VEXDREN-2710 file (C-alpha; in Angstrom, 1 decimal):
% VEXDREN-2710
k/r/px/py/pz
1/UNK/0.0/0.0/0.0
2/UNK/1.3/3.4/-1.0
3/UNK/2.2/5.9/1.7
4/UNK/0.4/9.3/1.7
5/UNK/1.4/12.8/2.8
6/UNK/-1.4/15.4/3.1
7/UNK/-0.6/19.1/2.2
8/UNK/-2.9/21.8/3.4
9/UNK/-2.6/25.6/3.6
10/UNK/-4.3/27.7/6.2
11/UNK/-4.5/31.5/6.8
12/UNK/-6.4/34.1/8.7
13/UNK/-8.9/33.0/11.4
14/UNK/-9.5/29.4/10.2
15/UNK/-8.3/27.2/13.0
16/UNK/-11.9/26.1/13.7
17/UNK/-12.0/24.5/10.2
18/UNK/-8.4/23.1/10.2
19/UNK/-9.0/21.6/13.7
20/UNK/-11.8/19.4/12.3
21/UNK/-9.8/18.4/9.3
22/UNK/-6.8/17.4/11.4
23/UNK/-9.0/15.3/13.7
24/UNK/-10.2/13.4/10.7
25/UNK/-6.8/12.9/9.2
26/UNK/-5.1/11.8/12.4
27/UNK/-7.9/9.6/13.7
28/UNK/-9.8/8.3/10.7
29/UNK/-7.5/8.3/7.6
30/UNK/-5.2/5.5/8.6
31/UNK/-3.1/5.6/5.4
32/UNK/-1.9/9.2/6.1
33/UNK/1.8/9.2/7.1
34/UNK/2.5/12.9/7.3
35/UNK/0.5/16.1/7.3
36/UNK/2.3/19.3/6.0
37/UNK/0.5/22.4/7.2
38/UNK/1.5/25.7/5.6
39/UNK/0.8/28.6/8.0
40/UNK/0.1/31.3/5.4
41/UNK/-0.4/34.2/7.7
42/UNK/-2.8/32.5/10.2
43/UNK/-4.0/34.6/13.1
44/UNK/-3.7/31.6/15.5
45/UNK/-0.4/30.2/16.6
46/UNK/-0.8/27.0/14.6
47/UNK/2.2/25.3/16.2
48/UNK/0.7/25.8/19.7
49/UNK/-2.7/24.7/18.6
50/UNK/-1.6/21.4/17.1
51/UNK/0.3/20.3/20.2
52/UNK/-3.0/18.9/21.6
53/UNK/-2.7/16.1/19.0
54/UNK/0.8/15.1/20.3
55/UNK/1.6/13.8/16.8
56/UNK/5.1/13.6/15.2
57/UNK/3.4/13.2/11.8
58/UNK/2.6/17.0/11.5
59/UNK/5.1/19.2/9.8
60/UNK/4.5/23.0/10.0
61/UNK/5.9/25.5/7.6
62/UNK/5.6/29.2/8.6
63/UNK/5.2/32.0/6.1
64/UNK/5.5/35.6/7.4
65/UNK/2.3/36.7/5.7
66/UNK/-0.5/35.5/3.5
67/UNK/1.3/35.0/0.2
68/UNK/-1.7/33.5/-1.5
69/UNK/-2.8/29.9/-2.3
70/UNK/-0.3/29.6/-5.2
71/UNK/2.8/30.2/-3.0
72/UNK/1.2/28.3/-0.1
73/UNK/0.7/25.1/-2.1
74/UNK/4.0/25.6/-3.8
75/UNK/5.8/25.6/-0.5
76/UNK/3.7/22.8/0.9
77/UNK/4.3/20.4/-2.0
78/UNK/8.0/21.2/-2.0
79/UNK/8.2/20.4/1.7
80/UNK/6.3/17.1/1.2
81/UNK/8.8/16.1/-1.5
82/UNK/11.9/17.2/0.5
83/UNK/10.9/16.1/4.0
84/UNK/8.9/12.9/3.5
85/UNK/9.3/9.8/1.4
86/UNK/5.6/9.2/0.8
87/UNK/4.6/7.9/-2.6
88/UNK/1.5/9.9/-2.9
89/UNK/0.5/13.5/-2.0
90/UNK/-3.1/14.4/-1.1
91/UNK/-3.9/18.1/-1.4
92/UNK/-6.7/19.4/0.9
93/UNK/-8.0/22.9/1.6
94/UNK/-8.1/23.7/5.3
95/UNK/-11.9/23.3/5.3
96/UNK/-12.0/20.0/3.4
97/UNK/-13.2/17.4/5.9
98/UNK/-12.8/13.9/4.4
99/UNK/-15.5/11.3/5.0
100/UNK/-14.4/8.3/7.1
101/UNK/-13.4/6.2/4.0
102/UNK/-12.5/9.0/1.6
103/UNK/-8.8/8.1/1.4
104/UNK/-9.5/4.4/1.3
105/UNK/-11.7/4.9/-1.8
106/UNK/-9.0/6.9/-3.5
107/UNK/-6.4/4.3/-2.8
108/UNK/-8.7/1.6/-4.0
109/UNK/-9.3/3.6/-7.2
110/UNK/-5.5/3.9/-7.6
111/UNK/-5.2/0.2/-7.2
112/UNK/-8.0/-0.5/-9.7
113/UNK/-6.2/1.7/-12.3
114/UNK/-3.1/-0.5/-12.0
115/UNK/-1.1/1.7/-9.4
116/UNK/0.1/3.7/-12.4
117/UNK/1.9/6.9/-11.3
118/UNK/0.5/8.6/-14.4
119/UNK/-3.0/8.5/-12.8
120/UNK/-4.2/11.1/-10.3
121/UNK/-7.5/10.8/-8.4
122/UNK/-9.8/13.5/-7.1
123/UNK/-12.3/13.2/-4.2
124/UNK/-15.8/14.5/-4.8
125/UNK/-16.6/17.7/-2.8
126/UNK/-20.1/18.1/-1.7
127/UNK/-20.3/21.8/-2.7
128/UNK/-18.9/21.3/-6.2
129/UNK/-22.3/21.1/-8.0
130/UNK/-20.7/20.7/-11.5
131/UNK/-18.8/17.6/-10.5
132/UNK/-21.6/16.2/-8.4
133/UNK/-23.8/16.5/-11.4
134/UNK/-21.1/14.8/-13.5
135/UNK/-20.7/11.9/-11.1
136/UNK/-24.4/11.2/-10.6
137/UNK/-25.8/12.1/-13.9
138/UNK/-22.9/11.7/-16.3
139/UNK/-23.3/15.3/-17.3
140/UNK/-20.3/17.7/-17.3
141/UNK/-21.4/21.1/-18.6
142/UNK/-18.6/23.6/-19.3
143/UNK/-16.0/21.2/-20.6
144/UNK/-16.0/22.3/-24.2
145/UNK/-12.9/24.0/-25.7
146/UNK/-13.4/27.7/-26.3
147/UNK/-15.8/28.0/-23.4
148/UNK/-15.7/31.2/-21.4
149/UNK/-15.8/30.6/-17.6
150/UNK/-17.3/27.2/-18.4
151/UNK/-20.0/28.7/-20.7
152/UNK/-20.4/27.7/-24.3
153/UNK/-23.3/28.7/-26.4
154/UNK/-23.7/25.1/-27.7
155/UNK/-24.4/24.0/-24.1
156/UNK/-27.5/26.2/-23.8
157/UNK/-30.0/23.4/-24.6
158/UNK/-28.4/21.2/-22.0
159/UNK/-28.3/24.0/-19.4
160/UNK/-32.0/24.7/-20.0
161/UNK/-32.8/21.0/-19.6
162/UNK/-31.1/21.0/-16.2
163/UNK/-33.7/23.5/-14.9
164/UNK/-36.8/21.5/-16.0
165/UNK/-35.7/17.9/-15.4
166/UNK/-36.3/15.9/-12.2
167/UNK/-34.2/17.6/-9.5
168/UNK/-33.8/14.5/-7.4
169/UNK/-30.3/13.2/-7.4
170/UNK/-29.8/9.5/-8.1
171/UNK/-28.9/7.4/-5.0
172/UNK/-25.7/6.1/-6.6
173/UNK/-23.1/7.7/-8.9
174/UNK/-23.3/6.5/-12.5
175/UNK/-19.6/7.3/-13.0
176/UNK/-17.6/5.9/-10.1
177/UNK/-14.4/6.9/-11.9
178/UNK/-14.5/9.6/-14.6
179/UNK/-11.8/11.6/-16.3
180/UNK/-11.6/15.4/-15.9
181/UNK/-9.3/17.8/-17.7
182/UNK/-8.2/19.7/-14.6
183/UNK/-9.3/20.2/-11.0
184/UNK/-9.1/22.2/-7.8
185/UNK/-6.4/21.4/-5.2
186/UNK/-8.9/20.1/-2.7
187/UNK/-9.1/16.4/-2.8
188/UNK/-6.4/15.7/-5.4
189/UNK/-4.2/12.7/-4.9
190/UNK/-1.1/12.3/-7.1
191/UNK/2.2/10.6/-7.3
192/UNK/5.3/12.5/-6.1
193/UNK/7.0/11.8/-9.5
194/UNK/4.7/14.4/-11.1
195/UNK/6.5/17.2/-9.2
196/UNK/9.7/16.4/-11.1
197/UNK/7.8/16.4/-14.4
198/UNK/5.6/19.5/-14.1
199/UNK/7.2/21.5/-11.3
200/UNK/5.4/23.5/-8.7
201/UNK/2.4/25.9/-8.7
202/UNK/3.0/29.3/-10.3
203/UNK/3.3/31.9/-7.6
204/UNK/2.3/34.7/-10.0
205/UNK/-1.3/33.6/-9.8
206/UNK/-1.3/34.7/-6.2
207/UNK/-4.9/33.4/-5.5
208/UNK/-7.5/31.6/-7.6
209/UNK/-6.9/29.7/-10.9
210/UNK/-3.4/28.4/-9.9
211/UNK/-5.0/25.0/-9.1
212/UNK/-6.5/24.7/-12.5
213/UNK/-3.3/25.7/-14.3
214/UNK/-1.2/23.4/-12.2
215/UNK/-3.4/20.3/-12.5
216/UNK/-3.9/20.9/-16.2
217/UNK/-0.2/20.3/-16.5
218/UNK/-0.8/16.7/-15.5
219/UNK/-3.3/16.0/-18.3
220/UNK/-1.4/18.1/-20.8
221/UNK/1.7/16.0/-20.1
222/UNK/-0.1/12.7/-20.8
223/UNK/-1.4/11.9/-17.4
224/UNK/-5.0/11.4/-16.3
225/UNK/-7.1/12.8/-13.5
226/UNK/-10.0/10.6/-12.4
227/UNK/-12.9/11.9/-10.3
228/UNK/-13.6/9.2/-7.7
229/UNK/-17.3/9.7/-6.8
230/UNK/-17.1/7.3/-3.8
231/UNK/-14.4/9.4/-2.1
232/UNK/-16.3/12.2/-0.5
233/UNK/-15.2/15.5/1.1
234/UNK/-17.4/17.9/3.0
235/UNK/-16.6/21.6/2.6
236/UNK/-17.3/22.9/6.1
237/UNK/-16.9/26.5/5.1
238/UNK/-19.0/28.0/2.3
239/UNK/-17.2/29.3/-0.8
240/UNK/-17.6/33.0/-1.5
241/UNK/-19.4/31.9/-4.7
242/UNK/-22.1/30.3/-2.6
243/UNK/-22.6/33.2/-0.1
244/UNK/-25.8/35.3/-0.2
245/UNK/-25.1/37.9/-2.9
246/UNK/-26.6/40.7/-4.9
247/UNK/-26.3/39.6/-8.5
248/UNK/-23.8/37.3/-10.2
249/UNK/-20.8/36.4/-7.9
250/UNK/-18.3/38.0/-10.4
251/UNK/-20.2/41.3/-10.4
252/UNK/-21.8/41.1/-6.9
253/UNK/-21.5/44.3/-4.9
254/UNK/-21.2/42.2/-1.7
255/UNK/-18.2/40.3/-3.0
256/UNK/-14.6/41.3/-2.3
257/UNK/-13.0/43.3/-5.2
258/UNK/-9.8/41.3/-4.8
259/UNK/-11.7/38.0/-5.2
260/UNK/-13.4/39.2/-8.3
261/UNK/-10.3/40.6/-9.9
262/UNK/-8.0/37.6/-9.2
263/UNK/-10.7/35.0/-10.1
264/UNK/-11.4/36.7/-13.5
265/UNK/-7.8/37.6/-14.3
266/UNK/-6.3/34.2/-13.5
267/UNK/-9.0/32.1/-15.1
268/UNK/-9.1/34.2/-18.3
269/UNK/-5.3/33.8/-18.5
270/UNK/-5.6/30.1/-18.1
271/UNK/-8.5/29.8/-20.6
272/UNK/-7.0/31.9/-23.4
273/UNK/-3.6/30.2/-23.2
274/UNK/-4.7/26.6/-22.8
275/UNK/-8.4/26.1/-23.7
276/UNK/-9.3/28.5/-26.5
277/UNK/-7.8/27.4/-29.8
278/UNK/-10.6/29.2/-31.6
279/UNK/-10.5/32.8/-30.3
280/UNK/-13.5/33.9/-32.4
281/UNK/-15.8/31.3/-30.7
282/UNK/-14.2/32.1/-27.3
283/UNK/-15.0/35.8/-27.7
284/UNK/-18.5/35.1/-28.8
285/UNK/-19.1/33.1/-25.6
286/UNK/-17.4/35.8/-23.6
287/UNK/-19.7/38.5/-25.0
288/UNK/-22.9/36.4/-24.4
289/UNK/-21.8/35.4/-20.9
290/UNK/-20.9/39.0/-19.9
291/UNK/-24.2/40.4/-21.2
292/UNK/-26.2/37.8/-19.2
293/UNK/-24.4/38.3/-15.9
294/UNK/-24.6/42.1/-16.3
295/UNK/-28.4/41.9/-16.8
296/UNK/-28.7/39.4/-13.9
297/UNK/-26.7/41.7/-11.6
298/UNK/-28.7/44.8/-12.6
299/UNK/-31.9/43.0/-11.7
300/UNK/-30.8/41.8/-8.3
301/UNK/-28.9/44.8/-7.0
302/UNK/-30.1/48.2/-5.9
303/UNK/-26.7/49.8/-6.1
304/UNK/-26.4/50.0/-9.8
305/UNK/-23.4/52.5/-9.7
306/UNK/-21.4/50.1/-7.6
307/UNK/-22.3/47.2/-9.9
308/UNK/-21.1/49.2/-12.9
309/UNK/-17.8/49.7/-11.0
310/UNK/-17.6/45.9/-10.6
311/UNK/-18.2/45.5/-14.3
312/UNK/-15.3/47.8/-15.1
313/UNK/-13.2/45.7/-12.7
314/UNK/-14.3/42.5/-14.4
315/UNK/-13.3/43.9/-17.8
316/UNK/-10.0/45.2/-16.5
317/UNK/-9.2/41.7/-15.0
318/UNK/-10.1/40.1/-18.3
319/UNK/-7.7/42.4/-20.2
320/UNK/-4.9/41.8/-17.7
321/UNK/-5.4/38.0/-18.0
322/UNK/-5.4/38.1/-21.7
323/UNK/-2.2/40.1/-21.7
324/UNK/-0.5/37.9/-19.1
325/UNK/-0.3/40.6/-16.4
326/UNK/0.0/38.3/-13.4
327/UNK/1.3/39.0/-9.9
328/UNK/-0.1/41.0/-7.0
329/UNK/-2.0/44.1/-8.3
330/UNK/-3.2/46.0/-5.2
331/UNK/-2.9/49.4/-6.9
332/UNK/-4.7/48.5/-10.0
333/UNK/-7.7/47.1/-8.1
334/UNK/-7.9/50.3/-6.0
335/UNK/-7.6/52.6/-8.9
336/UNK/-10.3/50.7/-10.9
337/UNK/-12.8/50.8/-8.0
END
């Protein structure tokens, strides 16, 4: 049986989530050999907090401030490679609480696929509606090339059907193992040999999108990522995309300007460089999508002036992404808004 090192990144006031995750990893996931925690500017003293577990399997890396998820996972993966000899690395967000048999199912899937290091596996997160729909209904919308933020005009009939079909989810997944082109960090299990082949996450992303770009390197280099629907993870904190909002998340007046900017900039950079061979179709999808979310946001918000400012921020982020202007952009965000 392969040995596993978990890598997670925490920041801010999030010990209440990390504590639950650590309890699961140390007491329920018996195949975990080491846990690398990157303290990415956490408010709590993580080293003092974890002493209650009295475990020599925990490795803590301190960063002086929040350097973003890209650098956090870069440092965490690098530490796992240098300080452990585990065959497999399991990436988890600090609010990803695995079900009791989550890792067991991943390892069983790895065994079923011939224990081939080329294969990575991904746990199914309860809040990822797109992948839940894929696993239980065999329906992955937003996977076409030249899509804009997962939207393609050819998917419209399928999207409409989703709203009028039977909303009840089947009891069992129809696709226990299904390939995806890229994934988030949370729940990804991969062989350590991939780090030598594809390197480490790109720190220039700062936050958001770095996970998609990094995991896409696996499939682009001839590997496979399989969604394992029987390996379940509970997101115990709500994503900002799922918070109560006024309008579409990317134009919402209640969403952080930084989150909007980096999400749009980084994902548009990734899309236009990796997933959009036909720029004309890509721009048609972008125009349609932008008009729809603008209308949606105008309907659901009372602060139309602030929403327009968010639209300008959205467009600036797109332009920066398309022109590969990565890195931290505090001044640009402030000036736009």
